[in-house]
C-alpha positions as CSV (number, residue, x, y, z in Angstrom):
1,M,0.9,-5.0,3.7
2,L,0.0,-10.2,4.7
3,A,1.2,-7.0,4.5
4,L,-0.3,-4.2,5.9
5,F,0.5,-2.3,4.4
6,V,-1.3,-2.2,6.3
7,V,-0.5,-2.3,5.3
8,G,1.1,-2.2,4.1
9,L,0.7,0.6,3.2
10,I,0.4,3.0,3.2
11,T,1.1,5.6,1.9
12,S,1.0,9.0,1.4
13,G,-1.0,9.5,2.1
14,L,0.5,6.9,3.4
15,A,2.5,4.3,2.7
16,G,2.2,1.7,4.6
17,A,2.1,-0.8,6.7
18,A,3.9,-3.7,6.2
19,A,4.4,-6.5,3.9
20,Y,3.6,-9.2,6.2
21,F,2.0,-7.5,9.0
22,L,-1.4,-7.8,7.5
23,P,-1.9,-11.3,8.9
24,V,-1.5,-9.8,12.4
25,V,-4.0,-7.1,11.8
26,V,-6.4,-9.4,10.0
27,A,-6.2,-11.8,12.9
28,A,-6.9,-9.0,15.3
29,Y,-10.0,-8.0,13.4
30,A,-11.1,-11.6,13.2
31,Q,-11.1,-11.8,17.0
32,T,-13.5,-8.9,17.1
33,G,-15.9,-10.6,14.8
34,Q,-15.8,-7.7,12.3
35,P,-17.6,-8.8,9.1
36,R,-15.7,-9.1,5.8
37,A,-15.7,-6.0,3.6
38,S,-17.2,-7.3,0.4
39,T,-15.8,-6.5,-3.0
40,P,-18.2,-6.7,-6.0
41,A,-17.0,-8.7,-8.9
42,P,-15.3,-6.2,-11.3
43,E,-17.4,-5.6,-14.4
44,H,-14.4,-4.7,-16.6
45,A,-11.8,-7.1,-15.4
46,S,-9.3,-8.1,-18.1
47,P,-10.4,-11.2,-19.9
48,G,-6.8,-12.4,-19.8
49,A,-6.4,-12.2,-16.0
50,P,-5.6,-15.6,-14.5
51,P,-8.1,-17.2,-12.1
52,A,-7.8,-16.8,-8.4
53,P,-5.4,-19.3,-6.8
54,A,-6.4,-22.3,-4.8
55,G,-5.7,-22.4,-1.1
56,G,-2.0,-22.7,-0.4
57,S,-0.9,-21.5,-3.8
58,A,0.6,-18.1,-4.7
59,F,-1.8,-15.1,-4.3
60,T,-1.7,-11.3,-5.0
61,V,-2.7,-8.5,-2.6
62,L,-3.4,-4.9,-3.5
63,L,-2.5,-2.5,-0.8
64,M,-4.0,1.0,-0.9
65,G,-3.3,4.0,1.2
66,S,-5.2,7.3,1.1
67,D,-5.1,10.9,2.4
68,D,-8.5,10.9,4.2
69,D,-8.4,14.3,5.9
70,T,-11.1,17.0,5.7
71,K,-10.1,18.0,2.2
72,F,-12.1,15.0,1.0
73,A,-15.7,14.0,1.4
74,Q,-16.2,11.1,3.7
75,G,-15.4,7.9,1.8
76,V,-14.3,9.7,-1.4
77,Y,-10.5,9.5,-1.3
78,L,-7.6,9.1,-3.8
79,T,-5.2,6.3,-3.5
80,Q,-2.0,8.1,-2.7
81,S,-0.2,4.7,-2.5
82,M,-0.9,1.5,-4.4
83,I,1.4,-1.5,-3.9
84,L,0.9,-4.9,-5.5
85,I,2.3,-7.8,-3.5
86,R,2.7,-11.4,-4.7
87,I,3.2,-14.0,-2.0
88,N,4.3,-17.5,-2.9
89,P,4.0,-19.8,0.1
90,A,5.8,-22.7,-1.6
91,T,9.0,-20.7,-2.2
92,R,8.5,-18.2,0.6
93,H,9.1,-15.5,-1.9
94,V,7.5,-12.0,-2.0
95,T,7.4,-9.5,-4.8
96,M,6.4,-5.9,-4.1
97,L,5.5,-3.6,-7.0
98,S,4.6,0.1,-6.5
99,I,2.1,1.6,-9.0
100,P,2.7,5.3,-9.6
101,R,-0.2,7.3,-8.4
102,D,-0.1,9.5,-11.5
103,L,-0.2,6.6,-13.9
104,Y,-2.6,7.6,-16.7
105,V,-4.8,4.6,-17.5
106,P,-8.3,3.6,-18.7
107,W,-10.6,3.4,-15.7
108,S,-12.9,0.4,-15.0
109,T,-15.7,2.9,-14.6
110,G,-15.2,4.3,-18.0
111,G,-13.0,7.2,-19.3
112,H,-9.3,7.8,-18.6
113,G,-7.4,9.4,-15.8
114,K,-4.7,9.1,-13.1
115,I,-5.0,5.7,-11.4
116,D,-5.3,7.3,-8.0
117,E,-8.4,9.2,-8.9
118,V,-10.6,6.1,-9.7
119,H,-10.8,5.3,-6.0
120,Q,-13.4,8.1,-5.7
121,Y,-15.7,5.4,-7.0
122,G,-14.8,2.9,-4.3
123,D,-12.3,0.1,-3.6
124,A,-13.8,-2.2,-6.2
125,A,-13.2,0.4,-8.9
126,S,-9.5,0.6,-8.0
127,V,-9.1,-3.2,-7.9
128,A,-10.9,-3.6,-11.3
129,T,-8.8,-0.9,-12.8
130,V,-5.5,-2.5,-11.7
131,E,-6.8,-5.9,-12.9
132,R,-7.8,-4.5,-16.3
133,N,-4.6,-2.6,-17.0
134,F,-2.0,-4.9,-15.5
135,N,-3.7,-8.1,-16.8
136,I,-3.6,-9.6,-13.3
137,H,-6.0,-11.1,-10.8
138,V,-6.1,-9.5,-7.4
139,D,-7.1,-12.0,-4.8
140,E,-7.4,-9.7,-1.8
141,W,-7.1,-6.0,-1.1
142,A,-6.5,-3.8,2.0
143,W,-6.9,0.0,2.5
144,V,-5.5,2.2,5.3
145,G,-6.0,5.9,6.1
146,L,-3.5,8.6,7.3
147,K,-4.3,8.4,11.0
148,G,-4.4,4.6,10.9
149,L,-0.8,4.4,9.7
150,V,0.4,6.9,12.3
151,K,-1.3,5.0,15.2
152,L,-0.1,1.6,13.9
153,I,3.6,2.7,13.8
154,D,3.4,4.3,17.2
155,L,1.9,1.1,18.6
156,M,4.8,-0.8,17.2
157,G,7.2,1.6,19.0
158,G,8.2,3.3,15.8
159,V,10.4,2.0,12.9
160,D,14.1,1.8,12.4
161,L,15.6,2.3,9.0
162,T,18.5,3.8,7.1
163,T,17.6,6.6,4.8
164,G,19.5,7.2,1.6
165,N,18.5,10.5,-0.1
166,P,17.6,13.2,2.4
167,V,14.0,14.5,2.4
168,L,13.6,18.3,2.5
169,D,10.1,19.5,1.7
170,D,8.9,23.1,2.2
171,F,5.4,22.2,1.0
172,Y,4.5,19.2,3.1
173,P,0.7,19.1,4.0
174,A,0.1,20.1,7.6
175,D,-3.4,18.7,7.5
176,L,-3.1,16.4,10.6
177,E,-2.1,19.2,13.0
178,S,-3.8,22.3,11.5
179,T,-7.4,23.3,11.3
180,N,-6.6,24.4,7.7
181,P,-6.4,21.3,5.6
182,Y,-4.5,23.3,2.9
183,S,-1.7,24.6,5.1
184,Y,1.9,23.5,4.7
185,K,5.0,23.1,6.8
186,R,8.7,22.3,6.3
187,V,9.8,18.7,7.0
188,A,13.3,17.2,6.8
189,V,14.6,13.7,7.2
190,L,18.4,13.5,7.1
191,P,20.3,10.6,5.5
192,G,21.6,7.8,7.8
193,P,20.2,5.5,10.5
194,Q,16.8,6.8,11.8
195,H,14.2,5.9,14.4
196,L,10.9,7.3,13.3
197,D,7.6,7.5,15.2
198,G,4.3,7.5,13.4
199,I,4.2,11.2,12.4
200,H,7.8,11.3,11.2
201,A,7.4,8.0,9.3
202,L,4.4,9.4,7.6
203,E,6.3,12.5,6.6
204,Y,9.1,10.3,5.2
205,V,6.8,8.3,3.0
206,R,4.3,11.0,2.1
207,S,6.7,13.8,1.0
208,R,6.5,14.6,-2.7
209,H,9.0,17.4,-3.0
210,G,12.8,17.6,-2.8
211,D,13.5,14.0,-3.8
212,I,15.7,13.9,-6.9
213,Q,13.9,10.7,-7.9
214,E,10.6,12.5,-7.6
215,D,7.6,10.2,-7.1
216,F,9.6,7.1,-7.8
217,G,11.7,8.0,-4.8
218,R,8.6,8.1,-2.7
219,S,7.6,4.7,-3.9
220,Q,10.9,3.3,-2.7
221,R,10.5,5.0,0.7
222,Q,7.0,3.5,1.1
223,Q,8.3,0.0,0.5
224,Q,11.2,0.6,2.9
225,V,8.8,1.6,5.7
226,L,6.6,-1.4,5.0
227,L,9.5,-3.7,5.5
228,A,10.7,-1.9,8.6
229,L,7.2,-2.2,10.1
230,R,7.1,-5.8,9.2
231,T,10.3,-6.3,11.3
232,K,8.6,-4.6,14.2
233,A,5.5,-6.8,13.8
234,K,7.6,-9.9,14.6
235,N,7.4,-8.9,18.2
236,V,3.6,-8.7,18.2
237,N,1.7,-11.4,20.2
238,A,-1.9,-12.2,20.9
239,A,-1.9,-9.9,23.9
240,D,-1.2,-6.9,21.7
241,L,-4.0,-7.5,19.3
242,P,-6.8,-5.7,21.2
243,G,-4.7,-2.5,21.2
244,I,-4.0,-2.8,17.5
245,V,-7.7,-3.3,16.7
246,A,-8.7,-0.3,18.8
247,S,-6.2,1.9,17.0
248,F,-7.8,1.7,13.6
249,H,-11.5,2.5,14.0
250,D,-12.6,3.4,10.4
251,E,-9.0,3.8,9.1
252,F,-8.7,0.2,7.8
253,K,-10.7,-1.9,5.4
254,T,-9.9,-5.3,3.8
255,S,-11.5,-8.0,1.6
256,F,-9.9,-10.8,3.6
257,N,-12.4,-13.3,4.9
258,L,-11.9,-12.6,8.6
259,S,-13.8,-15.7,9.7
260,D,-11.3,-18.0,8.0
261,F,-9.1,-18.6,11.1
262,G,-7.2,-21.5,9.4
263,R,-6.0,-19.3,6.6
264,L,-5.2,-16.5,9.0
265,R,-3.0,-18.8,11.2
266,S,-1.2,-20.1,8.1
267,L,-0.5,-16.5,6.9
268,I,0.9,-15.5,10.2
269,S,3.0,-18.6,10.3
270,L,4.2,-17.8,6.7
271,A,5.1,-14.2,7.6
272,S,7.4,-15.4,10.4
273,Q,9.2,-17.7,7.9
274,I,10.1,-14.8,5.5
275,S,13.1,-13.3,7.2
276,D,15.9,-13.3,4.6
277,P,16.0,-10.0,2.5
278,S,16.7,-12.1,-0.6
279,Q,13.1,-13.5,-0.2
280,I,11.6,-10.1,-0.8
281,E,11.9,-8.5,-4.3
282,Q,11.1,-4.8,-4.7
283,I,10.1,-3.2,-8.0
284,V,9.4,0.4,-8.8
285,L,8.3,1.3,-12.4
286,V,11.0,3.8,-13.3
287,P,11.8,4.6,-16.9
288,P,11.8,2.9,-19.4
289,Y,8.8,1.2,-17.8
290,T,7.1,4.6,-17.6
291,G,7.4,8.1,-19.2
292,S,5.9,11.5,-18.6
293,D,3.5,13.7,-20.4
294,V,1.0,16.5,-19.9
295,I,-2.6,15.6,-20.5
296,N,-5.5,18.0,-20.1
297,G,-3.1,20.4,-18.4
298,A,-1.9,17.8,-15.8
299,D,1.4,16.1,-15.4
300,V,1.0,12.4,-15.7
301,V,3.1,9.2,-15.8
302,T,2.6,7.2,-19.0
303,P,2.9,3.4,-18.9
304,N,5.0,1.5,-21.4
305,W,2.8,-1.6,-21.5
306,S,5.1,-3.4,-23.9
307,L,7.6,-3.6,-21.0
308,I,5.3,-3.6,-17.9
309,R,3.0,-6.5,-18.9
310,P,5.8,-9.0,-19.6
311,L,7.3,-8.0,-16.2
312,I,3.9,-8.7,-14.6
313,Q,3.6,-12.0,-16.4
314,Q,7.1,-13.0,-15.2
315,K,6.8,-11.8,-11.5
316,F,3.1,-12.2,-10.7
317,T,1.8,-15.3,-12.4
């Protein structure tokens, strides 16, 4: 997720937190008086990107989730999950589009590489890279870390969902429970109705091995957990907010103006009005929107912009 992904998110490092849970989290942070996390204006934003929408009109949020364990320097993380969300208050329609982490693109900072790697230069670099390549304006962004997602889901009492393809991964990172950040363990999520706590939900959305749909399957799992967490967030009230705030610490950042209480209240109200599954459209960039290649010895996902950009134009503008 708005959507927390927070957030949605989240990610795989996560996956996320929930397409409409963000308003709840943002409201909680607003009550603490936390200052807004500023986002510098992108230097390389696409000249064709539409202007930011006026209040009350449709807007786009970029949700980012990262592995942020000890394998990484503090603050220098990859975006294991990126989900673009378009929210139209007038029609109460939401579009969720997962961006493959291995998508090979020009970076806003110069050069080319996988889109997840540009986040090592900061949140603004990721936002600008998405804007430049997808020819879209990102109005707000939110980022969540591994432990933040686990704590959030546990606070919500876990998530309930029905899994399709089973997840069996013999090389799942055991970085949250081991002193060795490079150790592995076996994880398994069987098909059928499931109740998952934070750790097991993270395993479900983070696993990269054993899914016949490969990383596209993981993108679908991430969106599924977002929506499941959103359902749980409907039961959150003002009395729950202090606990939610305390659970994140430095595991959550956002560009939302946390002092705009009027907008926050309207977002929370909007979230409660989006209950029909037909109001939420989910998109994963499977072939023919993407292909595969090996560049500089690394497996990458290649974009078919002749198909992706018309799709973005149709769904996000």
